[in-house]
VEXGUGU-632152 format. One line per 5 residues: number of its first residue (from 1); for each residue x, y, z of C-alpha. Coordinates in steps of 0.001 Angstrom, whole numbers. Last residue first. Layout:
<rs>
NUM = X,Y,Z | ...;
</rs>
This chain:
<rs>
559 = 44035,-12754,-5799 | 41329,-12986,-3134 | 38454,-11453,-5055 | 36384,-14637,-5040 | 36183,-14505,-8822;
554 = 40009,-14266,-9144 | 40524,-17316,-6885 | 38023,-19406,-8854 | 39636,-18389,-12164 | 43096,-19425,-10890;
549 = 41789,-22800,-9648 | 40158,-23535,-13013 | 43363,-22591,-14886 | 45426,-24881,-12613 | 42983,-27769,-13049;
544 = 43224,-27412,-16826 | 47055,-27295,-16727 | 47296,-30330,-14413 | 45004,-32339,-16732 | 47157,-31360,-19754;
539 = 50360,-32343,-17892 | 48885,-35734,-16907 | 47704,-36403,-20492 | 51251,-35705,-21776 | 52742,-38190,-19250;
534 = 50163,-40872,-20185 | 50928,-40405,-23932 | 54688,-41049,-23338 | 56836,-39294,-25984 | 59017,-41123,-28582;
529 = 56996,-39901,-31521 | 53882,-41295,-29821 | 54433,-43817,-26987 | 52172,-46183,-25088 | 54303,-46728,-23166;
524 = 56390,-45495,-20165 | 59357,-43422,-21351 | 60772,-43128,-17808 | 61334,-39363,-18178 | 57816,-38830,-19445;
519 = 56328,-40880,-16575 | 58440,-39003,-13977 | 57372,-35625,-15396 | 53739,-36732,-15394 | 53983,-37720,-11723;
514 = 55489,-34353,-10716 | 52911,-32380,-12708 | 50056,-34504,-11422 | 51312,-34258,-7816 | 51557,-30464,-8112;
509 = 48015,-30319,-9483 | 46766,-32547,-6646 | 48588,-30393,-4070 | 47040,-27240,-5596 | 43611,-28871,-5547;
504 = 44013,-29677,-1849 | 45188,-26137,-1123 | 42140,-24833,-2970 | 39816,-27049,-968 | 41394,-25977,2321;
499 = 41048,-22295,1380 | 37397,-22749,448 | 36695,-24581,3715 | 38496,-21859,5684 | 36418,-19184,3982;
494 = 33221,-21088,4776 | 34270,-21429,8406 | 34951,-17685,8627 | 31553,-16897,7068 | 29841,-19160,9613;
489 = 31745,-17566,12487 | 30705,-14026,11550 | 28417,-13615,14569 | 28934,-16426,17073 | 25802,-18489,17745;
484 = 25852,-20830,20704 | 23033,-23369,20874 | 22212,-24930,24218 | 20166,-28105,24075 | 17667,-29147,26711;
479 = 16112,-32598,26447 | 19262,-34442,27507 | 17481,-36205,30348 | 19816,-34598,32872 | 19198,-31160,31334;
474 = 15409,-31655,31563 | 15706,-32627,35236 | 17856,-29540,35958 | 15249,-27285,34257 | 12378,-28834,36251;
469 = 14259,-28418,39543 | 14896,-24731,38751 | 11232,-24159,37882 | 10093,-25830,41109 | 12564,-23869,43242;
464 = 11725,-20531,41470 | 7912,-20745,41677 | 7486,-19481,45239 | 10415,-17064,44995 | 8866,-15498,41880;
459 = 5484,-15100,43606 | 7202,-13445,46569 | 9051,-11087,44224 | 5826,-10164,42394 | 4014,-9573,45692;
454 = 6923,-7470,47030 | 6996,-5390,43849 | 3264,-4720,44184 | 3633,-3911,47879 | 6402,-1442,47055;
449 = 4261,220,44375 | 1316,539,46776 | 3552,1920,49527 | 5102,4415,47097 | 1619,5543,46024;
444 = 321,5822,49607 | 3513,7703,50687 | 3328,10240,47852 | 6042,10285,45199 | 3794,9926,42130;
439 = 1042,11880,43897 | 3453,14843,44163 | 3977,14781,40393 | 221,14678,39737 | -251,17683,42045;
434 = 2476,19645,40256 | 920,18861,36861 | -2507,19881,38162 | -1102,23080,39699 | 618,23982,36384;
429 = -2388,23503,34088 | -3760,27004,34605 | -423,28494,33552 | -601,26531,30316 | -4265,27456,29779;
424 = -3671,31210,30016 | -7037,33001,29642 | -6809,36503,28172 | -9004,35685,25137 | -11825,34522,27469;
419 = -14735,32703,25828 | -13178,32158,22392 | -9686,31635,23812 | -11064,28979,26181 | -12869,27130,23369;
414 = -9677,27026,21291 | -7665,25933,24335 | -10198,23162,24925 | -9730,21837,21404 | -5916,21920,21516;
409 = -5795,20227,24912 | -8243,17550,23714 | -6040,17021,20651 | -3084,16415,22971 | -5108,13827,24896;
404 = -6205,12194,21655 | -2533,11935,20656 | -1742,10229,23949 | -4661,7865,23394 | -3464,6938,19893;
399 = 218,6293,20772 | 2536,8827,19044 | 4852,7181,16519 | 8447,8412,16691 | 10074,8291,13236;
394 = 12329,11303,13905 | 10452,13693,11614 | 7129,12474,13054 | 8151,13329,16628 | 9194,16847,15619;
389 = 5907,17230,13746 | 4037,16324,16930 | 5983,18970,18867 | 5241,21593,16234 | 1520,20730,16419;
384 = 1648,20969,20224 | 3295,24406,20047 | 822,25649,17440 | -2134,24704,19632 | -530,26118,22762;
379 = 114,29537,21197 | 2667,30984,23604 | 2637,34729,24291 | 718,34401,27582 | 3378,32010,28860;
374 = 6188,34519,28345 | 8694,33448,25760 | 11998,31538,26014 | 10175,28217,26265 | 8675,28197,22792;
369 = 11449,28804,20249 | 14486,27876,22353 | 12724,24774,23695 | 11968,23570,20158 | 15584,24256,19129;
364 = 16830,22168,22077 | 14370,19402,21149 | 15723,19482,17582 | 19310,19098,18837 | 18350,16288,21233;
359 = 16688,14417,18354 | 19760,14852,16124 | 22036,13456,18858 | 19589,10642,19636 | 19476,9335,16059;
354 = 16657,6875,16659 | 16820,3171,15821 | 13675,2113,14005 | 9966,2963,13855 | 10072,4398,17393;
349 = 6864,3896,19446 | 6376,6831,21805 | 6622,7467,25555 | 9937,5687,26024 | 11500,7554,23075;
344 = 10154,10847,24436 | 11580,10086,27864 | 15075,9604,26419 | 14828,12775,24337 | 13609,14767,27360;
339 = 16459,13439,29527 | 19028,14532,26951 | 17319,17871,26254 | 17095,19057,29850 | 15485,22387,29016;
334 = 14019,22616,32566 | 10513,23148,31145 | 11093,20449,28506 | 12194,17944,31149 | 9209,18906,33298;
329 = 6854,18288,30393 | 8515,14924,29726 | 8230,13954,33384 | 4505,14760,33150 | 4177,12611,30038;
324 = 6062,9738,31682 | 3755,10005,34700 | 616,9854,32552 | 1999,6972,30506 | 2647,4978,33699;
319 = -693,5967,35261 | -2707,4778,32265 | -4071,7220,29692 | -7613,6547,28495 | -9411,8285,25677;
314 = -13026,8862,24742 | -14912,9058,21451 | -18596,8137,21449 | -19154,10307,24515 | -21450,12770,22771;
309 = -22364,15402,25401 | -20516,17602,27873 | -22213,19859,30425 | -20623,22838,32170 | -22544,24637,34931;
304 = -23192,28344,34734 | -26713,28105,36283 | -28242,28648,32824 | -26272,25729,31383 | -23227,26050,29127;
299 = -23080,23163,26662 | -19956,21486,25305 | -20137,18979,22429 | -20601,21582,19687 | -17719,23621,21135;
294 = -15161,20801,20568 | -14326,18482,23463 | -13573,15401,21332 | -11534,12949,23413 | -13622,13103,26598;
289 = -11198,11854,29233 | -10128,8947,31414 | -6735,9427,33109 | -8554,10259,36369 | -6400,13006,37886;
284 = -4209,14462,35149 | -6460,14010,32115 | -10016,14240,33447 | -8983,16712,36121 | -7421,19011,33535;
279 = -10540,18849,31316 | -12961,19885,34068 | -10570,22493,35443 | -10414,24090,31980 | -14221,24103,31744;
274 = -14620,25636,35209 | -12004,28318,34456 | -13661,29194,31147 | -17095,29376,32774 | -15735,31761,35403;
269 = -14241,34017,32726 | -17459,33885,30669 | -19703,35001,33542 | -23293,34428,32375 | -25781,37223,31788;
264 = -27954,35178,29411 | -27331,37755,26700 | -23578,37308,27227 | -23813,33547,26747 | -25990,34021,23643;
259 = -23429,36433,22175 | -20506,34116,22941 | -21980,31098,21142 | -18738,29071,21213 | -19710,26964,24247;
254 = -23092,25963,22880 | -25908,27245,25064 | -28023,24889,27146 | -30974,22591,27378 | -29896,18980,27902;
249 = -32155,15981,27244 | -31197,13095,29534 | -30191,9952,27718 | -31731,7136,25664 | -29383,5221,23374;
244 = -30894,2890,20757 | -28935,420,18617 | -27062,-1538,21316 | -29973,-1004,23704 | -31318,1842,25823;
239 = -34735,2564,27349 | -34236,730,30650 | -30677,2055,30756 | -31770,5671,30945 | -28384,7413,30870;
234 = -28083,10695,32751 | -26389,13604,31002 | -23128,14712,32671 | -23149,17882,34732 | -20183,19738,36143;
229 = -20152,22795,38443 | -21350,20920,41542 | -18532,18312,41454 | -19434,15424,43765 | -20540,13063,40965;
224 = -17599,14083,38797 | -15902,10680,38420 | -19233,8837,38568 | -20640,10942,35729 | -17566,10199,33606;
219 = -18044,6457,34157 | -21749,6760,33363 | -21109,8575,30110 | -18487,6044,29021 | -20855,3165,29844;
214 = -23555,4761,27673 | -21065,5146,24823 | -20192,1444,25057 | -23869,470,25241 | -24369,2336,21975;
209 = -22634,-509,20127 | -21893,651,16584 | -19124,2858,17961 | -17393,-111,19547 | -17394,-2098,16297;
204 = -16145,1002,14500 | -12955,1022,16562 | -12289,-2656,15862 | -12974,-2185,12142 | -10648,830,12086;
199 = -7892,-1291,13622 | -8332,-3888,10851 | -8405,-1236,8131 | -5251,470,9393 | -3456,-2880,9789;
194 = -4228,-3712,6156 | -2971,-261,5060 | 447,-758,6719 | 1749,2800,6100 | 5051,1393,4787;
189 = 3074,-574,2166 | 1943,2637,480 | 5317,3475,-1080 | 5895,-189,-1973 | 2629,-447,-3903;
184 = 1691,-3925,-5173 | 1209,-6151,-2112 | 176,-3465,385 | -2241,-1988,-2148 | -3784,-5363,-2993;
179 = -4301,-6119,712 | -5705,-2632,1356 | -8090,-3016,-1597 | -9323,-6304,-104 | -9858,-4735,3313;
174 = -11679,-1791,1777 | -14008,-4167,-105 | -14827,-6215,2984 | -15143,-3023,5019 | -17636,-1544,2571;
169 = -19860,-4637,2720 | -19625,-4758,6538 | -20406,-1035,6822 | -23548,-1377,4746 | -24646,-4387,6800;
164 = -24079,-2481,10066 | -25869,600,8717 | -28991,-1389,7797 | -31288,1088,9519 | -29379,4046,10987;
159 = -28878,3893,14743 | -31268,5815,16981 | -30097,8359,19556 | -32931,9334,21906 | -32733,12618,23794;
154 = -34892,12708,26915 | -37379,14979,28705 | -38763,13342,31854 | -42558,13177,32008 | -42513,9912,33997;
149 = -43995,8203,30910 | -40830,9234,29089 | -40582,12163,26709 | -38787,12405,23365 | -36325,14518,21362;
144 = -34774,12697,18453 | -31108,12009,17615 | -29683,10483,14440 | -27408,7546,13671 | -24109,6275,12287;
139 = -23326,8935,9654 | -24763,11865,11603 | -28084,13592,12292 | -29226,16040,14975 | -32610,17580,15835;
134 = -34525,14599,14449 | -38071,15192,13121 | -40738,12793,14397 | -40783,13976,17999 | -41575,11146,20439;
129 = -44134,11166,23243 | -44870,8867,26193 | -42092,6539,25028 | -41931,2712,24865 | -45641,2120,24243;
124 = -46073,4812,21583 | -42775,3768,19945 | -44080,252,19221 | -43087,-2731,21382 | -40608,-5587,20990;
119 = -37915,-3375,22478 | -35167,-3484,19830 | -37193,-4580,16793 | -40033,-2143,17607 | -37635,766,18183;
114 = -35915,-40,14864 | -39246,-206,13004 | -40373,3108,14515 | -37182,4843,13427 | -37754,3457,9924;
109 = -41246,4995,9906 | -39735,8288,11121 | -37664,8455,7942 | -33872,8637,7675 | -31856,11836,8070;
104 = -29607,12978,5242 | -25864,12205,5406 | -23306,14914,4849 | -21063,14084,7808 | -18107,16459,7926;
99 = -14440,15682,7510 | -12199,18566,8628 | -10164,16307,10975 | -9158,14412,7813 | -7021,17381,6761;
94 = -5208,17539,10087 | -4627,13778,10130 | -3127,14048,6616 | -463,16501,7823 | 494,14039,10584;
89 = 1133,11120,8226 | -941,7945,8837 | -861,5047,11332 | 792,6415,14505 | -766,9788,13705;
84 = -4114,8150,14574 | -6679,10792,15617 | -7647,11774,12066 | -7830,8024,11358 | -11131,7776,13263;
79 = -12655,10690,11354 | -11420,9280,8054 | -12907,5867,8818 | -16198,7529,9794 | -16302,9342,6491;
74 = -15450,6093,4701 | -18257,4151,6339 | -20776,6994,5964 | -20312,7868,2260 | -17898,7539,-639;
69 = -18209,11251,-1478 | -16780,12379,1863 | -13946,9829,1693 | -12914,10965,-1796 | -13106,14612,-674;
64 = -10700,13931,2201 | -8237,12150,-105 | -8475,15066,-2549 | -7582,17521,211 | -4602,15362,1177;
59 = -3299,15286,-2402 | -3571,19057,-2739 | -6253,20701,-4871 | -5546,21982,-8373 | -7032,18883,-10061;
54 = -10391,19454,-8365 | -12424,17853,-11158 | -11609,14698,-13129 | -14731,13363,-14824 | -16420,10006,-14588;
49 = -18661,7477,-16318 | -17998,3955,-14992 | -18243,841,-17153 | -14649,900,-18388 | -13303,1473,-14873;
44 = -13290,-2107,-13552 | -10266,-2985,-15720 | -8262,-462,-13665 | -7735,-3054,-10907 | -4026,-3784,-11450;
39 = -2871,-2143,-8208 | -436,44,-10136 | -3269,1193,-12416 | -5478,2099,-9443 | -2643,4004,-7766;
34 = -1837,5888,-10965 | -5532,6737,-11413 | -5562,8685,-8130 | -6854,11924,-9651 | -10114,12584,-7834;
29 = -12287,10739,-10363 | -10139,7613,-10129 | -10952,7195,-6420 | -14615,7870,-7230 | -14627,5203,-9958;
24 = -12854,2645,-7766 | -15443,3074,-5007 | -18406,2924,-7396 | -17008,-176,-9125 | -16671,-1980,-5788;
19 = -20189,-927,-4833 | -21534,-2570,-7995 | -19377,-5660,-7452 | -20431,-6028,-3829 | -24138,-5920,-4709;
14 = -23541,-8399,-7534 | -21825,-10973,-5397 | -18924,-12728,-7076 | -16551,-10021,-5873 | -17129,-10936,-2255;
9 = -16511,-14656,-2519 | -13070,-14257,-4030 | -12618,-11251,-1760 | -12514,-13430,1332 | -14958,-12311,4019;
4 = -13956,-9715,6587 | -15623,-9458,9997 | -17511,-6972,12147 | -18454,-8660,15405;
</rs>
């Protein structure tokens, strides 16, 4: 597991200190010196040569460029955060979605060392043939074409040497910077930078384990095993480990290469319908979906089948979330703003109490803009972005998987418009939404729900007598105490105490005055100029106490 060491140990290591200075220098270079100064870490900058280019770029653009220059760990962090509007602002997610890996491939000798360490045998014994040059390279690994002893053509994804150690060092430093940022910068603290880093570490842990991606591929293949128009690459488990993933090599045309598709004589309209059906079934039928269906991950085969690759990023929407989302769509379609607002709050994670009246008003405006047009006139991508912005304005955090689902819709609509500009994805989705709604009220579903409730009720009835007996026994033994808290009671009691004290002081003052008057009148010695000293002292004490009581009343604002 990826873990964080304490920074006191980290900064004492030379390799950490050098990387630490590099990170701070690049952050400073792109115009974030105010953040570094506020964090109190600018003393690391005196050894770093830097310039300040790109001053005319926006803040979000500079953040993206910082991550690109900092390397694989930071690029991957940006890519992960681009799908987390619950953690960072929506406009920043769009900018981070543009992040591109700019990492050169590593040598074939290093590939051989990794294969040897994973399988205990050299490449020549594990594979029949293995191409030295990779045909794809990214921040975590690179992909080579190879052949098994059975003559099957495969694609072999090999993890970068030392990438886990590099990521661990960077994560330790990032985690420390997040802690300092959260402690010293109030404006940044609201984005919970420590939580962002910790969630990123969990996500990256899965991506560093190729067995997770292999399991995703196999699950998707099982879901569409009986679908003749869909093909998922086969995983060769005997040739796969946590650092090496061996899968079927796919020959096909990328989904956005319209000219190549036309040259091959393929029917673009049919391909578009198959691809849309593929995505709709993933989301509305199975709830498990490919979260990054961009054109580079979609291949069109010569027999017009659709094949998806790269299952490192997938999403899962449970039946409850799926049904809430469908109810939300129906609420929008019927322009029922009150019900839509209520469902939206259930579907998201509100930061605080939501102004329902303002939310209903904005939903009504959203419906007026998009639902008064013909379906073919609606830009689905823009509509979803507007909807996400509406949620952000009202402090409604979109759950990660739900956001990934919306991104999948946006991506597949872009591919569909490229292949068939007349294709209407919203209209195509209607039967799937209707089918999902009918499943919600189907007899098997209602029976299953009823049986679940019955099981829970039966379990409750089984434990209720024992729990009740235990509570009564505890009450008898005096081990259970009931505390009643009445709001405002403590302040009332304090006020009564103050009033009682002041009345007591007033009585004492009155008694002093009365007693002193009696002493003066009785001429009780000792005497000065015929006046009793004790009587005078009593009047002085009464005067001082009276002044003190008056000041106390004025300060409390009760005069």
